[in-house]
All heavy atoms as an XYZ file, in Angstrom:
908
protein
N    -100.629    -39.967     52.179
C    -100.619    -38.629     51.869
C    -101.018    -38.458     50.428
O    -100.496    -39.116     49.523
C     -99.224    -38.019     52.150
C     -98.935    -37.924     53.661
S     -98.730    -36.175     53.975
C     -99.245    -36.256     55.666
N    -101.729    -37.394     50.191
C    -102.188    -37.073     48.790
C    -101.114    -36.367     47.926
O    -100.118    -35.883     48.524
N    -101.376    -36.383     46.624
C    -100.405    -35.707     45.784
C    -101.218    -35.284     44.458
O    -102.252    -35.782     44.174
C     -99.229    -36.455     45.448
C     -99.572    -37.808     44.680
C     -98.226    -38.550     44.422
C     -98.522    -39.872     43.854
N     -97.355    -40.660     43.599
N    -100.637    -34.296     43.796
C    -101.144    -33.796     42.509
C    -100.082    -34.003     41.434
O     -98.967    -33.538     41.643
C    -101.519    -32.324     42.621
C    -101.964    -31.680     41.301
C    -103.205    -32.271     40.698
C    -102.112    -30.231     41.449
N    -100.467    -34.788     40.356
C     -99.564    -35.003     39.204
C    -100.240    -34.724     37.925
O    -101.444    -34.582     37.860
C     -99.056    -36.475     39.261
O    -100.177    -37.345     39.187
C     -98.250    -36.807     40.508
N     -99.460    -34.666     36.889
C    -100.024    -34.433     35.568
C     -99.031    -35.052     34.514
O     -97.862    -35.333     34.849
C    -100.204    -32.940     35.219
O    -100.947    -32.771     34.086
C     -98.912    -32.164     35.214
N     -99.599    -35.167     33.311
C     -98.734    -35.486     32.100
C     -99.463    -34.983     30.904
O    -100.671    -34.709     30.912
C     -98.308    -36.915     32.038
C     -99.409    -37.867     31.621
N    -100.352    -38.418     32.406
C     -99.688    -38.347     30.308
C    -101.183    -39.169     31.740
N    -100.782    -39.151     30.419
N     -98.705    -34.810     29.840
C     -99.254    -34.356     28.550
C     -98.884    -35.286     27.443
O     -97.723    -35.606     27.254
C     -98.788    -33.008     28.235
C     -98.853    -32.079     29.361
C     -99.457    -32.361     26.985
C     -98.190    -30.640     29.167
N     -99.839    -35.797     26.684
C     -99.570    -36.593     25.532
C    -100.021    -35.773     24.289
O    -101.027    -35.152     24.159
C    -100.429    -37.840     25.584
C    -100.173    -38.762     26.736
C    -101.069    -39.893     26.694
C     -98.642    -39.186     26.674
N     -99.045    -35.737     23.271
C     -99.297    -35.091     22.003
C     -99.962    -36.064     21.058
O     -99.349    -37.050     20.525
C     -97.905    -34.745     21.483
C     -97.930    -34.156     20.048
O     -98.953    -34.212     19.364
O     -96.862    -33.564     19.664
N    -101.245    -35.941     20.893
C    -102.058    -36.835     20.058
C    -101.745    -36.655     18.625
O    -101.938    -37.666     17.832
C    -103.557    -36.666     20.338
C    -104.047    -37.062     21.696
C    -105.552    -36.786     21.843
C    -103.752    -38.550     21.964
N    -101.414    -35.542     18.229
C    -101.035    -35.300     16.766
C     -99.918    -36.074     16.242
O     -99.887    -36.516     15.104
C    -100.848    -33.802     16.520
N     -98.950    -36.320     17.127
C     -97.723    -37.045     16.788
C     -97.535    -38.347     17.523
O     -96.525    -38.998     17.226
C     -96.505    -36.143     16.967
C     -96.648    -34.873     16.173
O     -96.487    -34.912     14.975
N     -96.730    -33.686     16.812
N     -98.431    -38.682     18.397
C     -98.362    -39.960     19.109
C     -97.198    -40.097     20.089
O     -96.611    -41.193     20.159
N     -96.814    -38.916     20.711
C     -95.617    -38.970     21.633
C     -95.989    -38.130     22.863
O     -96.881    -37.347     22.869
C     -94.338    -38.340     20.908
C     -94.630    -36.933     20.421
C     -93.912    -39.247     19.814
C     -93.508    -36.234     19.912
N     -95.125    -38.396     23.932
C     -95.285    -37.414     25.060
C     -94.935    -36.034     24.651
O     -94.021    -35.837     23.829
C     -94.299    -37.972     26.077
C     -94.032    -39.386     25.621
C     -94.211    -39.392     24.149
N     -95.584    -35.052     25.190
C     -95.221    -33.647     24.925
C     -94.165    -33.221     25.953
O     -94.407    -32.899     27.086
C     -96.448    -32.761     25.103
N     -92.916    -33.055     25.517
C     -91.869    -32.655     26.311
C     -91.549    -31.142     26.288
O     -91.873    -30.476     25.268
C     -90.535    -33.430     25.986
C     -89.991    -33.185     24.612
C     -88.739    -34.097     24.473
C     -88.156    -33.877     23.062
N     -86.983    -34.682     22.878
N     -91.003    -30.681     27.375
C     -90.613    -29.231     27.445
C     -91.779    -28.295     27.355
O     -91.658    -27.171     26.693
C     -89.513    -28.865     26.453
C     -88.258    -29.784     26.644
C     -87.158    -29.330     25.724
O     -87.219    -28.402     24.956
O     -86.102    -30.091     25.758
N     -92.903    -28.664     27.972
C     -94.103    -27.732     27.970
C     -94.080    -27.135     29.403
O     -94.009    -27.807     30.391
C     -95.395    -28.562     27.761
C     -96.629    -27.653     27.985
C     -95.398    -29.258     26.393
N     -94.224    -25.775     29.427
C     -94.363    -25.078     30.736
C     -95.760    -25.244     31.232
O     -96.692    -25.137     30.509
C     -94.004    -23.581     30.495
C     -92.562    -23.378     30.183
O     -91.687    -24.086     30.690
N     -92.234    -22.502     29.247
N     -95.802    -25.436     32.581
C     -97.029    -25.559     33.307
C     -97.001    -24.659     34.465
O     -96.000    -24.663     35.258
C     -97.192    -27.052     33.766
C     -97.220    -27.986     32.544
C     -98.500    -27.198     34.577
C     -97.089    -29.437     32.959
N     -98.103    -23.985     34.755
C     -98.204    -23.188     36.006
C     -99.436    -23.751     36.776
O    -100.433    -24.183     36.249
C     -98.556    -21.741     35.609
C     -97.468    -21.050     34.837
C     -97.850    -19.777     34.286
O     -99.087    -19.584     33.999
O     -96.988    -18.841     34.132
N     -99.192    -23.742     38.086
C    -100.315    -24.179     38.998
C    -100.688    -23.038     39.926
O     -99.835    -22.378     40.506
C     -99.844    -25.362     39.948
C    -100.794    -25.801     41.009
C    -102.067    -26.346     40.463
C    -100.125    -26.837     41.954
N    -102.051    -22.815     39.985
C    -102.552    -21.688     40.780
C    -103.575    -22.242     41.781
O    -104.341    -23.224     41.482
C    -103.263    -20.678     39.944
C    -102.332    -19.911     38.964
C    -102.140    -20.425     37.644
C    -101.715    -18.777     39.341
C    -101.317    -19.786     36.791
C    -100.881    -18.089     38.464
C    -100.669    -18.554     37.177
O     -99.799    -17.913     36.326
N    -103.661    -21.624     42.957
C    -104.709    -21.762     43.858
C    -105.650    -20.645     43.615
O    -105.281    -19.513     43.381
C    -104.184    -21.707     45.328
O    -105.279    -21.729     46.158
N    -106.951    -20.949     43.557
C    -108.035    -19.969     43.237
C    -108.749    -19.595     44.567
O    -109.317    -20.464     45.227
C    -108.998    -20.481     42.168
C    -108.360    -21.065     40.940
C    -110.008    -19.352     41.855
C    -107.465    -20.031     40.215
N    -108.704    -18.290     44.916
C    -109.339    -17.886     46.116
C    -110.640    -17.135     45.773
O    -110.892    -16.850     44.693
C    -108.366    -16.940     46.821
C    -107.074    -17.588     47.184
N    -106.939    -18.550     48.239
C    -105.870    -17.527     46.616
C    -105.693    -18.962     48.270
N    -104.981    -18.349     47.260
N    -111.375    -16.793     46.810
C    -112.630    -15.982     46.664
C    -112.408    -14.826     45.809
O    -111.341    -14.169     45.802
C    -113.124    -15.637     48.008
C    -113.713    -16.715     48.758
C    -114.308    -16.151     50.078
N    -114.939    -17.231     50.733
C    -116.055    -17.136     51.380
N    -116.659    -16.024     51.515
N    -116.612    -18.188     51.973
N    -113.352    -14.562     44.988
C    -113.226    -13.418     44.095
C    -112.355    -13.626     42.907
O    -111.936    -12.702     42.197
N    -112.066    -14.894     42.634
C    -111.288    -15.396     41.538
C    -109.825    -14.933     41.600
O    -109.095    -14.924     40.637
C    -111.897    -14.857     40.175
C    -113.240    -15.378     39.907
C    -113.272    -16.929     39.709
O    -112.552    -17.300     38.737
O    -113.999    -17.576     40.354
N    -109.326    -14.516     42.771
C    -107.858    -14.135     42.936
C    -107.069    -15.435     42.773
O    -107.354    -16.427     43.361
C    -107.686    -13.567     44.277
C    -106.208    -12.997     44.471
C    -106.025    -12.324     45.797
N    -106.290    -13.193     46.885
C    -105.317    -13.994     47.461
N    -104.141    -14.139     46.872
N    -105.550    -14.781     48.415
N    -106.046    -15.344     41.893
C    -105.084    -16.412     41.658
C    -103.781    -16.287     42.432
O    -103.277    -15.168     42.470
C    -104.810    -16.588     40.220
C    -105.887    -17.002     39.299
C    -105.324    -17.147     37.880
C    -106.386    -17.721     36.945
N    -105.815    -17.877     35.575
N    -103.368    -17.335     43.079
C    -102.123    -17.332     43.683
C    -101.182    -18.438     43.056
O    -101.586    -19.633     43.067
C    -102.217    -17.660     45.179
C    -100.931    -17.798     45.963
C    -101.083    -18.224     47.363
O    -102.249    -18.412     47.849
O    -100.074    -18.502     47.966
N    -100.090    -18.018     42.447
C     -99.189    -19.061     41.779
C     -98.495    -19.872     42.820
O     -97.870    -19.328     43.697
C     -98.271    -18.393     40.842
C     -97.467    -19.387     40.031
C     -96.572    -18.752     38.996
O     -95.579    -18.026     39.473
N     -96.894    -18.872     37.766
N     -98.635    -21.181     42.786
C     -98.097    -22.165     43.694
C     -96.851    -22.882     43.169
O     -95.962    -23.197     43.929
C     -99.094    -23.224     44.104
C    -100.358    -22.667     44.810
C    -101.294    -23.850     45.068
C    -100.054    -21.915     46.017
N     -96.823    -23.078     41.876
C     -95.713    -23.919     41.297
C     -95.654    -23.646     39.809
O     -96.636    -23.339     39.131
C     -96.033    -25.378     41.470
C     -94.974    -26.288     41.352
N     -93.955    -26.523     42.320
C     -94.609    -27.100     40.285
C     -93.155    -27.433     41.862
N     -93.477    -27.815     40.714
N     -94.318    -23.691     39.267
C     -94.095    -23.652     37.881
C     -93.276    -24.865     37.535
O     -92.342    -25.224     38.313
C     -93.332    -22.320     37.499
C     -92.890    -22.362     36.021
C     -94.187    -21.168     37.827
N     -93.617    -25.571     36.545
C     -92.918    -26.817     36.124
C     -92.783    -26.881     34.609
O     -93.324    -26.105     33.876
C     -93.668    -27.954     36.703
N     -91.942    -27.808     34.182
C     -91.743    -28.136     32.750
C     -91.683    -29.598     32.609
O     -91.110    -30.363     33.363
C     -90.410    -27.522     32.332
C     -90.184    -27.424     30.839
C     -88.834    -26.622     30.657
N     -88.578    -26.568     29.208
C     -88.959    -25.617     28.343
N     -89.667    -24.610     28.852
N     -88.548    -25.631     27.119
N     -92.381    -30.077     31.575
C     -92.462    -31.540     31.323
C     -91.108    -32.072     30.871
O     -90.360    -31.397     30.115
C     -93.553    -31.934     30.325
O     -93.321    -31.213     29.152
C     -94.938    -31.613     30.845
N     -90.775    -33.299     31.264
C     -89.592    -34.035     30.880
C     -89.869    -34.760     29.518
O     -90.848    -34.557     28.868
C     -89.079    -34.864     31.945
C     -90.170    -35.994     32.328
O     -91.017    -36.363     31.610
N     -90.047    -36.431     33.602
N     -88.910    -35.674     29.128
C     -89.000    -36.396     27.855
C     -90.186    -37.315     27.890
O     -90.600    -37.728     26.738
C     -87.688    -37.153     27.676
C     -86.565    -36.308     27.273
O     -86.784    -34.990     26.965
O     -85.359    -36.716     27.272
N     -90.725    -37.639     29.053
C     -91.944    -38.541     29.057
C     -93.207    -37.778     29.165
O     -94.247    -38.331     29.471
C     -91.709    -39.496     30.390
C     -92.635    -40.656     30.235
O     -92.975    -41.102     29.211
O     -93.079    -41.122     31.315
N     -93.140    -36.478     29.059
C     -94.320    -35.599     29.104
C     -94.857    -35.370     30.562
O     -95.935    -34.974     30.710
N     -94.031    -35.727     31.500
C     -94.386    -35.604     32.942
C     -93.523    -34.575     33.594
O     -92.475    -34.245     33.083
C     -94.329    -36.961     33.665
C     -95.170    -38.053     33.068
C     -94.929    -39.452     33.687
N     -95.685    -40.473     33.044
C     -96.942    -40.715     33.416
N     -97.580    -40.028     34.313
N     -97.620    -41.667     32.741
N     -93.936    -34.126     34.780
C     -93.061    -33.361     35.650
C     -92.274    -34.317     36.508
O     -92.821    -35.402     36.832
C     -93.751    -32.237     36.451
C     -94.416    -31.232     35.444
C     -94.847    -32.905     37.277
N     -91.056    -33.986     36.885
C     -90.251    -34.816     37.635
C     -90.729    -35.109     39.018
O     -90.394    -36.195     39.544
C     -88.819    -34.314     37.683
C     -88.114    -34.288     36.345
O     -88.350    -35.148     35.565
O     -87.279    -33.416     36.094
N     -91.494    -34.232     39.674
C     -91.950    -34.514     41.030
C     -93.427    -34.039     41.025
O     -93.869    -33.263     40.243
C     -91.181    -33.624     42.035
C     -89.677    -34.053     42.135
C     -88.985    -33.209     43.157
O     -89.640    -32.304     43.807
O     -87.791    -33.381     43.317
N     -94.263    -34.508     42.001
C     -95.559    -34.122     42.118
C     -95.695    -32.549     42.228
O     -94.735    -31.860     42.767
C     -96.102    -34.696     43.318
C     -95.272    -35.905     43.550
C     -93.927    -35.552     43.039
N     -96.672    -31.966     41.641
C     -96.853    -30.482     41.713
C     -97.155    -30.076     43.157
O     -96.744    -29.011     43.565
C     -97.987    -30.058     40.829
C     -97.702    -30.359     39.342
C     -98.915    -30.119     38.458
C     -96.521    -29.418     38.794
N     -97.908    -30.884     43.943
C     -98.143    -30.680     45.222
C     -98.214    -32.044     45.911
O     -98.647    -33.055     45.340
C     -99.532    -30.037     45.544
C     -99.756    -28.639     45.058
C    -101.183    -28.212     45.237
C     -98.875    -27.644     45.812
N     -97.788    -32.135     47.145
C     -97.833    -33.438     47.917
C     -97.783    -33.194     49.371
O     -97.367    -32.131     49.802
C     -96.723    -34.372     47.468
C     -95.349    -33.937     47.788
C     -94.295    -34.863     47.258
O     -94.564    -36.043     47.092
N     -93.087    -34.393     47.007
N     -98.284    -34.159     50.115
C     -98.276    -34.076     51.582
C     -99.015    -32.930     52.099
O    -100.137    -32.645     51.669
N     -98.410    -32.216     52.988
C     -99.010    -31.026     53.600
C     -99.260    -29.847     52.643
O    -100.065    -28.983     52.912
C     -98.260    -30.557     54.851
C     -98.231    -31.609     56.006
C     -97.439    -31.082     57.127
O     -97.038    -29.921     57.170
O     -97.260    -31.867     58.064
N     -98.583    -29.830     51.503
C     -98.793    -28.759     50.492
C    -100.179    -28.926     49.844
O    -100.752    -27.973     49.392
C     -97.759    -28.819     49.415
C     -96.316    -28.608     49.931
C     -95.346    -28.867     48.691
O     -95.526    -29.795     47.936
N     -94.431    -28.008     48.528
N    -100.664    -30.157     49.766
C    -101.926    -30.475     49.066
C    -103.102    -30.191     50.087
O    -103.204    -30.769     51.098
C    -101.952    -31.873     48.569
C    -103.206    -32.231     47.778
C    -103.240    -31.453     46.465
C    -103.283    -33.724     47.513
N    -103.864    -29.210     49.812
C    -105.030    -28.778     50.651
C    -106.272    -28.739     49.795
O    -106.239    -28.755     48.573
C    -104.750    -27.387     51.189
C    -103.504    -27.245     52.002
C    -103.388    -25.902     52.647
C    -102.087    -25.768     53.421
N    -101.638    -26.752     54.235
N    -107.364    -28.926     50.479
C    -108.678    -28.908     49.796
C    -108.861    -27.411     49.196
O    -108.444    -26.471     49.750
C    -109.797    -29.181     50.759
C    -109.664    -30.674     51.266
C    -110.661    -30.917     52.348
O    -111.427    -30.132     52.748
O    -110.577    -32.109     52.835
N    -109.524    -27.390     48.039
C    -109.842    -26.073     47.451
C    -109.837    -26.158     45.904
O    -109.819    -27.173     45.315
N    -109.924    -25.029     45.298
C    -110.013    -24.862     43.863
C    -108.591    -24.571     43.324
O    -107.938    -23.611     43.891
C    -111.048    -23.758     43.479
C    -112.405    -23.990     44.082
C    -111.118    -23.646     41.900
C    -113.107    -25.265     43.579
N    -108.261    -25.268     42.257
C    -106.892    -25.045     41.682
C    -107.036    -24.925     40.151
O    -108.084    -25.324     39.620
C    -106.015    -26.254     41.958
C    -105.696    -26.345     43.519
C    -106.554    -27.067     44.329
C    -104.561    -25.789     43.982
C    -106.309    -27.168     45.628
C    -104.311    -25.827     45.345
C    -105.195    -26.542     46.207
N    -106.049    -24.343     39.483
C    -105.942    -24.306     38.057
C    -104.593    -24.547     37.552
O    -103.657    -24.044     38.005
C    -106.397    -22.904     37.671
C    -106.552    -22.712     36.123
C    -107.032    -21.355     35.751
O    -108.328    -21.304     35.695
O    -106.235    -20.443     35.485
N    -104.506    -25.466     36.589
C    -103.362    -25.758     35.893
C    -103.414    -25.079     34.513
O    -104.454    -25.107     33.907
C    -103.196    -27.310     35.603
C    -102.718    -28.133     36.768
C    -102.875    -29.617     36.505
C    -101.219    -27.967     37.096
N    -102.345    -24.401     34.133
C    -102.247    -23.676     32.834
C    -101.128    -24.337     32.102
O     -99.959    -24.174     32.463
C    -102.089    -22.212     33.029
C    -101.981    -21.559     31.691
C    -103.190    -21.514     33.853
N    -101.474    -24.962     30.954
C    -100.438    -25.577     30.100
C    -100.226    -24.742     28.888
O    -101.119    -24.327     28.192
C    -101.077    -26.942     29.590
C    -101.394    -27.955     30.647
C    -102.617    -27.969     31.283
C    -100.474    -28.913     31.020
C    -102.966    -28.840     32.256
C    -100.789    -29.854     32.024
C    -101.972    -29.870     32.642
N     -98.963    -24.365     28.766
C     -98.598    -23.417     27.656
C     -98.220    -24.306     26.388
O     -97.039    -24.524     26.036
C     -97.348    -22.589     28.065
C     -97.746    -21.667     29.198
N     -98.137    -20.437     28.871
C     -97.882    -21.845     30.517
C     -98.496    -19.793     30.022
N     -98.281    -20.624     31.033
N     -99.239    -24.671     25.714
C     -98.980    -25.637     24.511
C     -98.705    -24.899     23.281
O     -98.154    -25.506     22.343
C    -100.218    -26.611     24.362
C    -101.501    -25.882     24.168
C    -100.349    -27.479     25.589
C    -102.497    -26.694     23.429
N     -99.072    -23.635     23.161
C     -98.768    -22.919     21.959
C     -97.285    -22.844     21.646
O     -96.883    -22.869     20.488
N     -96.472    -22.826     22.772
C     -94.986    -22.811     22.495
C     -94.497    -24.151     22.153
O     -93.392    -24.363     21.593
C     -94.368    -22.338     23.763
C     -94.704    -20.951     24.150
O     -94.998    -20.114     23.265
O     -94.615    -20.551     25.345
N     -95.290    -25.200     22.423
C     -94.790    -26.594     22.181
C     -94.902    -27.001     20.670
O     -93.929    -27.499     20.164
C     -95.663    -27.583     22.999
C     -95.435    -29.065     22.651
C     -94.327    -29.740     22.934
C     -96.413    -29.695     21.837
C     -94.122    -31.107     22.464
C     -96.226    -31.015     21.392
C     -95.083    -31.678     21.811
O     -94.938    -32.956     21.328
N     -95.946    -26.598     20.010
C     -96.169    -27.045     18.685
C     -95.392    -26.163     17.678
O     -95.281    -24.960     17.860
C     -97.618    -27.017     18.283
C     -98.399    -28.046     18.911
C     -99.304    -27.795     19.994
C     -98.277    -29.402     18.479
C    -100.021    -28.823     20.536
C     -99.013    -30.449     19.079
C     -99.871    -30.157     20.121
N     -94.664    -26.759     16.766
C     -93.873    -26.024     15.812
C     -94.719    -25.429     14.641
O     -94.342    -24.416     14.106
C     -92.769    -26.815     15.222
O     -93.328    -28.011     14.589
C     -91.780    -27.363     16.242
N     -95.877    -26.018     14.367
C     -96.810    -25.480     13.426
C     -97.781    -24.596     14.186
O     -97.856    -24.656     15.420
C     -97.588    -26.676     12.764
C     -96.719    -27.560     11.986
C     -96.015    -26.975     10.772
O     -96.761    -26.158     10.127
O     -94.867    -27.259     10.547
N     -98.507    -23.718     13.498
C     -99.527    -22.895     14.143
C    -100.522    -23.713     14.996
O    -100.904    -24.852     14.542
C    -100.209    -22.204     13.094
C     -99.264    -22.196     11.945
C     -98.487    -23.472     12.069
N    -100.771    -23.277     16.185
C    -101.716    -23.960     17.053
C    -102.817    -23.023     17.446
O    -102.654    -21.866     17.786
C    -100.889    -24.353     18.372
O    -101.819    -24.958     19.280
N    -104.073    -23.550     17.293
C    -105.241    -22.701     17.712
C    -105.219    -22.313     19.140
O    -105.483    -21.226     19.518
C    -106.523    -23.537     17.330
C    -107.766    -22.744     17.589
C    -108.134    -21.655     16.822
C    -108.620    -23.172     18.605
C    -109.332    -20.961     17.115
C    -109.764    -22.500     18.883
C    -110.107    -21.403     18.128
N    -104.831    -23.277     20.032
C    -104.781    -23.086     21.500
C    -103.389    -22.680     21.880
O    -102.409    -23.405     21.592
C    -105.252    -24.378     22.277
C    -106.642    -24.694     22.072
C    -107.017    -25.726     21.183
C    -107.685    -23.926     22.661
C    -108.381    -26.025     20.881
C    -109.007    -24.192     22.357
C    -109.349    -25.281     21.520
O    -110.658    -25.551     21.332
N    -103.282    -21.560     22.579
C    -102.047    -21.135     23.129
C    -101.755    -21.626     24.520
O    -100.669    -22.051     24.908
C    -101.915    -19.623     22.987
C    -101.872    -19.066     21.612
C    -100.826    -19.718     20.745
O     -99.614    -19.519     21.107
N    -101.180    -20.456     19.755
N    -102.833    -21.547     25.295
C    -102.785    -22.094     26.644
C    -104.018    -22.909     26.883
O    -105.032    -22.664     26.300
C    -102.663    -20.978     27.774
O    -103.798    -20.191     27.678
C    -101.396    -20.155     27.679
N    -103.954    -23.889     27.792
C    -105.057    -24.654     28.143
C    -105.210    -24.608     29.642
O    -104.348    -25.172     30.369
C    -104.952    -26.178     27.687
C    -106.063    -26.998     28.328
C    -104.847    -26.291     26.198
N    -106.153    -23.777     30.161
C    -106.367    -23.811     31.636
C    -107.348    -24.910     32.038
O    -108.392    -25.110     31.430
C    -107.029    -22.442     31.862
C    -107.662    -22.126     30.599
C    -106.970    -22.845     29.454
N    -107.085    -25.603     33.093
C    -107.949    -26.632     33.617
C    -108.158    -26.329     35.099
O    -107.236    -26.360     35.885
C    -107.363    -28.033     33.449
C    -107.103    -28.346     32.019
C    -108.243    -29.103     34.061
C    -106.384    -29.602     31.740
N    -109.382    -26.015     35.438
C    -109.779    -25.681     36.824
C    -110.447    -26.850     37.454
O    -111.314    -27.375     36.836
C    -110.692    -24.435     36.798
C    -110.773    -23.881     38.276
C    -111.434    -22.462     38.218
N    -110.550    -21.506     37.741
C    -110.756    -20.184     37.881
N    -111.825    -19.755     38.480
N    -109.874    -19.337     37.334
N    -110.054    -27.279     38.685
C    -110.567    -28.382     39.292
C    -110.600    -28.210     40.819
O    -110.030    -27.272     41.314
C    -109.752    -29.650     38.938
C    -108.317    -29.517     39.253
C    -107.801    -30.022     40.423
C    -107.425    -28.869     38.402
C    -106.490    -29.857     40.832
C    -106.091    -28.729     38.718
C    -105.576    -29.161     39.858
N    -111.271    -29.128     41.500
C    -111.388    -29.013     42.979
C    -110.796    -30.182     43.615
O    -110.983    -31.364     43.249
C    -112.866    -28.865     43.394
C    -113.058    -28.680     44.856
C    -114.460    -28.413     45.232
O    -115.365    -28.605     44.388
O    -114.691    -28.060     46.414
N    -109.959    -29.929     44.661
C    -109.380    -31.000     45.579
C    -110.397    -31.129     46.698
O    -110.629    -30.171     47.448
C    -108.010    -30.589     46.046
C    -106.965    -30.394     45.006
C    -107.542    -31.601     47.049
C    -106.558    -31.604     44.288
N    -111.022    -32.280     46.814
C    -112.030    -32.502     47.859
C    -111.378    -33.228     49.025
O    -111.819    -32.954     50.210
C    -113.254    -33.198     47.265
C    -113.877    -32.382     46.145
C    -114.214    -33.572     48.325
C    -114.928    -33.139     45.332
N    -110.576    -34.104     48.775
C    -109.916    -34.824     49.878
C    -108.427    -34.882     49.687
O    -107.871    -35.508     48.814
C    -110.483    -36.344     49.837
C    -109.866    -37.241     50.921
O    -108.962    -36.784     51.588
O    -110.358    -38.343     51.020
N    -107.688    -34.117     50.514
C    -106.232    -33.924     50.433
C    -105.472    -35.259     50.624
O    -104.212    -35.215     50.368
C    -105.841    -32.835     51.370
N    -106.074    -36.245     51.034
C    -105.343    -37.601     51.205
C    -105.385    -38.415     49.924
O    -104.694    -39.455     49.866
C    -106.017    -38.388     52.319
C    -105.781    -37.772     53.652
O    -104.678    -37.143     53.877
O    -106.633    -37.892     54.585
N    -106.070    -37.967     48.836
C    -106.146    -38.707     47.608
C    -105.079    -38.306     46.577
O    -104.480    -37.273     46.709
C    -107.532    -38.545     47.021
C    -108.621    -39.208     47.806
C    -109.944    -39.189     47.004
O    -109.927    -38.997     45.770
O    -110.938    -39.265     47.692
N    -104.845    -39.104     45.690
C    -103.985    -38.826     44.519
C    -104.899    -38.184     43.401
O    -105.753    -38.882     42.915
C    -103.291    -40.089     44.018
C    -102.404    -39.867     42.841
N    -101.756    -40.836     42.158
C    -101.886    -38.720     42.200
C    -101.057    -40.385     41.143
N    -101.092    -39.054     41.195
N    -104.476    -37.001     43.006
C    -105.216    -36.333     41.837
C    -104.235    -36.319     40.738
O    -103.129    -35.708     40.809
C    -105.626    -34.979     42.281
C    -106.729    -34.935     43.260
C    -106.443    -35.069     44.649
C    -108.115    -34.806     42.906
C    -107.572    -35.071     45.555
C    -109.120    -34.867     43.777
C    -108.855    -34.968     45.112
O    -109.833    -34.983     46.063
N    -104.628    -36.877     39.607
C    -103.800    -36.927     38.399
C    -104.642    -36.247     37.291
O    -105.793    -36.585     37.051
C    -103.435    -38.337     37.990
C    -102.465    -38.424     36.815
N    -101.190    -37.897     36.905
C    -102.697    -38.873     35.575
C    -100.638    -38.067     35.737
N    -101.524    -38.627     34.910
N    -104.039    -35.231     36.682
C    -104.747    -34.435     35.666
C    -103.973    -34.522     34.289
O    -103.095    -33.832     34.110
C    -104.888    -32.973     36.092
C    -105.696    -32.164     35.041
C    -105.536    -32.855     37.508
N    -104.283    -35.524     33.482
C    -103.705    -35.712     32.233
C    -104.240    -34.748     31.185
O    -105.459    -34.408     31.259
C    -103.977    -37.069     31.849
C    -104.799    -37.701     32.840
C    -105.197    -36.665     33.802
N    -103.415    -34.291     30.233
C    -103.860    -33.559     29.094
C    -103.484    -34.214     27.775
O    -102.293    -34.533     27.600
C    -103.231    -32.112     29.167
C    -103.630    -31.131     28.008
C    -105.067    -30.875     27.984
C    -102.721    -29.920     28.064
N    -104.441    -34.449     26.994
C    -104.205    -35.010     25.624
C    -104.459    -33.892     24.670
O    -105.560    -33.174     24.747
C    -105.240    -36.134     25.317
C    -105.336    -37.186     26.453
C    -106.402    -38.213     26.027
C    -104.016    -37.908     26.671
N    -103.396    -33.598     23.854
C    -103.450    -32.356     23.070
C    -103.055    -32.516     21.566
O    -102.277    -33.388     21.291
C    -102.574    -31.282     23.802
C    -101.122    -31.673     23.738
C    -102.767    -29.884     23.290
N    -103.586    -31.666     20.748
C    -103.167    -31.473     19.429
C    -103.201    -30.024     19.176
O    -103.697    -29.241     19.979
C    -104.067    -32.225     18.397
O    -105.254    -31.494     18.176
N    -102.652    -29.480     17.966
C    -102.788    -28.108     17.722
C    -104.269    -27.577     17.635
O    -104.482    -26.342     17.670
C    -102.150    -27.944     16.340
C    -101.202    -29.156     16.238
C    -102.043    -30.234     16.945
N    -105.244    -28.444     17.469
C    -106.609    -28.043     17.199
C    -107.580    -28.543     18.195
O    -108.815    -28.232     18.170
C    -107.011    -28.532     15.832
C    -105.924    -28.169     14.782
C    -105.118    -29.056     14.176
C    -105.530    -26.864     14.427
N    -104.274    -28.381     13.382
C    -104.485    -27.023     13.498
C    -106.011    -25.537     14.723
C    -103.852    -25.957     12.930
C    -105.293    -24.507     14.139
C    -104.320    -24.727     13.256
N    -107.160    -29.199     19.361
C    -108.083    -29.609     20.333
C    -107.382    -30.213     21.456
O    -106.195    -30.476     21.417
N    -108.112    -30.461     22.514
C    -107.551    -31.099     23.657
C    -108.643    -31.859     24.504
O    -109.853    -31.624     24.336
C    -106.835    -30.137     24.638
C    -107.724    -29.045     25.227
C    -108.340    -29.237     26.455
C    -107.916    -27.799     24.580
C    -109.127    -28.251     27.042
C    -108.661    -26.835     25.134
C    -109.291    -27.053     26.387
O    -110.128    -26.092     26.943
N    -108.236    -32.792     25.331
C    -109.164    -33.439     26.233
C    -108.380    -33.759     27.491
O    -107.138    -33.868     27.565
C    -109.476    -34.877     25.555
C    -110.453    -35.676     26.377
C    -110.771    -36.948     25.643
O    -110.089    -37.371     24.682
N    -111.860    -37.644     26.070
N    -109.252    -33.804     28.572
C    -108.595    -34.053     29.917
C    -109.593    -34.909     30.732
O    -110.732    -35.042     30.264
C    -108.228    -32.803     30.630
O    -107.589    -33.045     31.818
C    -109.509    -31.932     30.883
N    -109.135    -35.445     31.735
C    -109.969    -36.316     32.685
C    -109.240    -36.490     33.997
O    -108.049    -36.068     34.060
C    -110.217    -37.720     31.999
C    -108.992    -38.422     31.635
C    -108.416    -39.380     32.501
C    -108.291    -38.234     30.430
C    -107.236    -40.091     32.241
C    -107.225    -38.918     30.119
C    -106.639    -39.847     31.027
O    -105.482    -40.486     30.720
N    -109.947    -36.970     34.987
C    -109.228    -37.272     36.200
C    -108.675    -38.688     36.074
O    -109.431    -39.711     35.999
C    -110.224    -37.198     37.455
C    -109.370    -37.461     38.689
C    -110.108    -37.324     39.917
N    -109.238    -37.804     41.040
C    -109.581    -37.993     42.265
N    -110.813    -37.796     42.579
N    -108.701    -38.405     43.085
N    -107.349    -38.716     36.057
C    -106.704    -40.019     35.943
C    -106.388    -40.625     37.278
O    -106.844    -40.136     38.336
N    -105.594    -41.638     37.302
C    -105.211    -42.325     38.562
C    -103.735    -42.497     38.676
O    -102.955    -42.243     37.843
C    -105.896    -43.665     38.625
O    -105.493    -44.512     37.480
């Protein structure tokens, strides 16, 4: 059974980004968003359980919104980082890591 997971690494300080709010949306025709899940990262920069798993994970377009502006104590250029992606095979593991600093970010499909 497939699942969707994520984690956030704070590249500016070399640590996991803890206590970051994350929202997960399903994107429907016409760009209508449906909120599916709200989570908060733990001390390891991860959420405690998969954001979606098993029968909850369906093929389609999704968007993760990371609220990183609240995480950084110094001013941050980016307040939120939205990452839109497609689930093609609901039996696979989709991992969406975010590497972040107050002035930039990077993401990729992890394993």
